N, C-alpha and C positions, 0 to 999 in steps of 0.2 A: 793808251795804257801808260804812256810816259809820265804823265802828270797825276797818275792815280795815287791817292794817299790813303794810309791805313791808320785807324785809331789803335795804338798799341798799349794804351794806358791800362794797367792791371788794377782795376777796382776791386772792392771787396766782393761784389757780386760775381765778377769774372773769375776771381780766385777761387771762390767756392764752387763755381761751375767746373773749373779745370781739375780741382781736387776730386770732385764727384766722378768726372769722366775718367781720370786716371784710375781710381778705385774700381769702377766698372770694367775697364779694359783689362786690368789685372786679374780680376775675378773671372772674366771671360777666358783668359789664357789657362787658368786653372780648371776650367770646366765648371765653374760655379756661377751663381747669380746673386747679386746684392738685393736684399729685400728692403733694408732701411739703413740709413746712416745717422748716427748720433754723434754730435760734436761736443766735446767738453773741454773746458780750459786745462792747461797743464798746471799741476801744483808745483809751485816754485819751492826749491829746497832752501833751507836757512843756510846763511853763510857759514863756512867752517865744517860743513857735513859732506859726506859722500866722498 
């Protein structure tokens, strides 16, 4: 086990999996169940606003 190496690269696929798992764990803590997940891009605000 001394020379064991791990692939720690965070690919887009792994990032999506981690987000999904965190969402499901949080829902479980609240006693809820995730039925579906829809991801949409964030709308960027124009400069000089907000």
